N, C-alpha and C positions, 0 to 999 in steps of 0.2 A: 184782699187785704188784708192782712194781722193780725191787725190790730181788734181785741174788741170792742162792745161795749163798757167794757168796767173801765178799759185803758179810756172813753169818752168821760167818761163816771168824775172817773180824777182829775180831768181834769174842768170840767164844774164843777164839782165840789171848791175847787179852789180857786176857779175864780168868785163863786159862794162867799171864802170862805173870804176872800182879800175886801171884798164889798164888807162884808161883814166887822172885819176886825179895818178898815176902814169908820163904820157905824161907829163901831164902840168904842175911838178913835172920838169921833165926834161930840161922841153922849159927854164924855168926859166932858168937856168944854161947858155940857151943859150941865153942869153938876151932878155927874151918877159920880159915887165910892170909886177909888182904886179896889177894892175886892167885888168885885161889880165887873169892871174891866177885864181886872185879873180869872172871873167866870167866863163873863164871854170867847175870850183867850183859850183855855182851857177848855174851849166844846169846842174854837173851833180850829186843836191840831190834833185832838180827837179822831175829831172827823176825818182827814188829813190823815192820819193812825189806818182805821178804818180801809182808805181807799189804799193806800202803801200796804199792806198785808193784800186787800182782797186784786189786785194786783200781780204779786207776791203768786196769789195761788193760779191766776189766771197760766205767769210762767212757768209754775209748776207741770200743771197739764197742759202745756204744750208741749213741754218737752217731753212727756211722758207720753202724748201722744203719737212724737215724731219717732221717740224709737221701739214705740209699738207699729206704727207702722214699716217701719224699714224691717223689723223683725218677723212681718209678714211677708215683706218682699223679695228678701231672701227666702222663706219656705215658701215659699210660691218661685221661686228661682229652682232649685231644689227636687220642689217635686213634677217640674217639664223640663229637668236633665233625665229622673226618673220616670218621665215618656207620660204621667198625669198631668191632661190636658188644664190648666183651671182657669181657661179666658172666655167661658161659656159664664163660671163664677162669677167673675169680673165687669164680664156685660150684662149679666140679671143685677147686681149690683149697683151699679149705672147707671140703667132704666128705672129704674126704683124713682129718678131724681132728688135722692139724700148720698150725693157721694159725700164719705165720710173727713172730705177732709176739709168741709166745707159747716162743718153744725160744729160751728162757736157763735155764737151768737152770744149764749151764756153761756154760764157755766155749768148750770140742767145739761145741757145737752154737751155739751166740753164731757162732761162727765159721762154722759148716755156713748158719745163716742168712742171713746178712749175706751170701756166696756165693752164695744161689740169689737173695737180691732184687737184685744185679750182672749176674743171666747172665739172671732173669725183666725189668729196663730194656731188656741189648745185643737181646734180641731185639725188643723191642715197638719202639729205633731202631727197627732192621731190616726190622719191618713197612714202618714210617713212613718210610723214606725210601725204601724202593721202592716203594709206594704214590704219593709224592708226584711218583716222579720216573715211576712212570706214568698218571700223570697229567696228569703237563710233558708227552706223547708225541702226550696222543692229545688237547690243549688244540686242535689244529686245527677237530677234528671239533666241539667248541661252538661254536666263529667260527662253524660251517656251520648255527646250529641246531638242533643233536641234546646231550642232555641228557646227559652224563660223568657220572655219581654212585660208589658206594661201599652197594653193597647187600648182608647176608648175608654178609658180609668176602667179598665179589668184586668186582674195578671192573668198571660196567657200559653198555655206550652202547645206550639204551633210542632204538626206532622207535618211532612214530606209526605203529598195525594204519592207518589212515585216506589216509596217503601212502602205504603202499606196499601196500592190495588195496580193492576196492569191500566191501560190508558182504556178509557171507554168501561172498566169494568166495574163493580161491587164484592165481588167477592178477595177478602182479607187473606193477604199475601204471606208462608210462611214468617219471613223475615218482618212484612207490621205485624202479626202474629209476635212477634220475639219486641218486636218494640214495645208492644201494647205491654204483653206480660209485665218486663224491666218497670211500666207504669206507674201498676196497679201496684205492685210489690212496695212504691217509693209512698204509694196512699198507704196503704193497707198498713204499714206500721209506723206511720204518726195518726195518729191518733187525733190531733188534731187538723188532721187534710181533709182526715177518714168522714169524722162531723161535718164540710164543707157541700157545697150547694156546687156543683157541676155541669153544665152543657155541652155538649157535643153539637160545633159548630162544624158544617163541612161547605167546598169553596174549592172552584172550576176557573180555568181560566175563560175567554166568549170564543173559546171555538164550538160552532155551535153543534151537538148533536142531529145526527142526522139517523129521524129513526130508533129502530130497538124496544126492549120494552122502559125504558125511562120517559121517551119519548122531548127532552128537553134539560139544561142543567140544572135547574133546577132538582127535577127528576133523583136525577146524581148523586148530587152535595145531598140529597134529603137521604138515599139509599147509601153514601156511605158511612153515613155521617151516626147510623141505624148500625150496620154495621159496625163500624164501633165503639158503640152503646154496649147492645150487643154484647158481643163479647168483653167489657172490663168485665159485665154483673153477671157473665155466667159461670160457675160454678166453679168454680179452682179447679178441685176433680179433678182429671183425665177421668171418660171412663168408657168400661169393654177392654177384655184379654185380646193376649196375641193376637189371631186376628183382622177379630172385630174392635179392635179397642180403636180411638174414635183419637183426633186432632188431642193435647193436650188439653185442659180447662182453658178457663175465660179470667178474667181475672180479679171473681168471688169481689165485686165491692156492690157496694147498699143502694138494691136500687129506685130507692127511697132520695136517694140522692143526686143522680142522674137523669136528664132528657136530651134530649138532639134536635137540632136544627139544621134548612141548608140552606146555603145562604145564593149558592149559582155562582154569577157572575158577580154580582152586584158590593161585592163588597172587596175588592182587592187589595194586595199591599204595596201594589206594584203595577206603573202602564204595563197591559198587555201587548210590548212589542219588539223585545227580540224572544229567541225560544225559552232564555234564563232568566225572562221574569216571569212569563207563561208557568215554568216546571213553579217559581215559586209561590205564584199562587196557587195553582192547586194544592193544596195541601188540607190539613183537619186540624181545626183544632179545640185543643181541654180552654174553657171558659171556666178556671174560679168566678161563682158566683157573688156578685160582696152582703158580707151578710149582714141582720138588721141594724146593729150599731153603725158599719162601717157606710149603709142607706142613711140612718142619720143626720153626719158628721158630715155629708157630703152639701146633703140637705140644709144643714146649718149655715153653711159659705154662701145660702142663694134666699135664706130666709129671716132679709132684716127687719126687723121692727122696724 
């Protein structure tokens, strides 16, 4: 129902005003002066004007709320296209039992609804800007053939496992070290990226391991993530000379900004239904962890007072 209580009040005042007008007219016949009748009429007209002005304010607020809702809807669609999932945020809002569209019982609630929509739009705008800026900083990696995407509201650099490791093993291949070295250079040469927290996440397909040192896919994925982590934070300078010279150094990234985890087969990108799909699921991801401001922005979308 689009009409507010103030619309109903307008009709009530009209009825009361008409009654007052009738009474005033009646009193003229009973001996009241023309001046007294004019004063009553002026009071009636003043009440009518108050209601008209209030209804105009309601109409203006309804228009502002509608515009704010449309802006939020547009931003959510853009973030969805980028890969950010805002459905959980919308569900959380609905579960609170205070759908903003219904907060129009009076002027105070309408103003609160408008403020909440504007705050939501501002938060979505900030998240969109931050994600676009972060993706731009990682654009170099896409030119190297790596996949940079947003998944589960995280910016992710995906490294094919078959480039990094041989099947069932956790020793980095030479090609894998070269690719990781390029990734480390991009991060090290960008102060904003260098200051971010990253998690190395190992993933496997659903082919079970049959014994061996890793026991199962959990062990294999965790060890692969550890090996990538160790390489990325190792000293960038090669060690040794001549015949004793070791492999080129690691990425030289700050170890305090990096962590590792293994997900085994529990978080596939696609169903393990074909060899090609299984190859996609064998991967290592470098997950750009949200900073405090981003987490607050995400929280604000569900923290409706």
